[in-house]
N, C-alpha and C positions, 0 to 999 in steps of 0.2 A: 505454462508451471506445471503441465499435468503428462500423462505419458502418452509419450508421439509425438508433443504439441513442441515447440522451441527450433530455434536455427539449429543446434545439438541433435536432433531426433528423438528416441525413445529414450525417457528418463527413467530413472530408478525412486525416484520422489514424486510420486504423485497430489494432487492437490491435498488430498485426507490428511498430510502432514500438521494442515494448519488449522484443523480441529483438535487434530491427535496437543497440537503444541498449548493450544486455547483447553485442555482441559486441564493443565496442571494448573494449580493453585498456586497463584500468587504470581505467576509469569505473564507480566502484559506482553500480545505481541501485538508490532504491527507489520503492516501489509503496505508500505507506500505504492505509489502508484506513479509518481514523477520524479525526476530530481531532485525537483523545491522538498516535495514529501520526505526522500532519503536525508538531504539535510536534516531538516524538523525532527525524523525519526532518530539520528544521530545525539544530535541534541536534548531527546526526549532519553534517550536512553543513558547518556552521564551525567546527567542533572537526577536522576535516577538512583537514589541509594538504598534507597529503602527493601527493595524488591530486584527481583533480573526482568529482563526486560530482551524481548527475541524481534531481532530484523530478519523480514523474509522479506531476501530481495528476488529480482529476478533477473537470469542472462541474457532476458531478448533486449533489444532493442523499441524502448519504447520511447513515445515523442511527449515533447514538453507542453504542459498544458496549459494554456496560456492565463496568466496569474492578470493579464490586465481585464479579463473579459469574464472570470472564473473566481471563486475563491482564493485565498489568501492559505498557503499550505500551512499555518499559526494550528489551523482547526484542526489538524492530526493532532492533535494533544489531548483533544477531547475523544479521540477514539473511534470519532467519525462525525459528520458534514457535512451540510449540503452545500456543494459545490456552482450549482446554478438550477434556478426555481426551475420549473419545467414551463412555463410560459416563455424565460428569456431564449432559450434554446431552439433554433430552427427545428423543424423535421425534417428526415432528410425526405429526398426527393424522389418518390418513385418511379 
């Protein structure tokens, strides 16, 4: 999602646009990580009637987070949540 990244090549919208959006007063910014969070983000945006919401979506092919192993996407409404405790996730093999 930054300059030079993604399947489409370079972009004119670098990662800094998230910081710019978050600096706008009363704008609730959601950057979902997977399709389950996208669905939850849309639900939040539709239900939030007192202030605007921005959904920062990607065009990249992102995988699904296994919600049977990790936290449910409902945590999105809190703005951030623990997907899994470090002790529950296996370290990558060197």
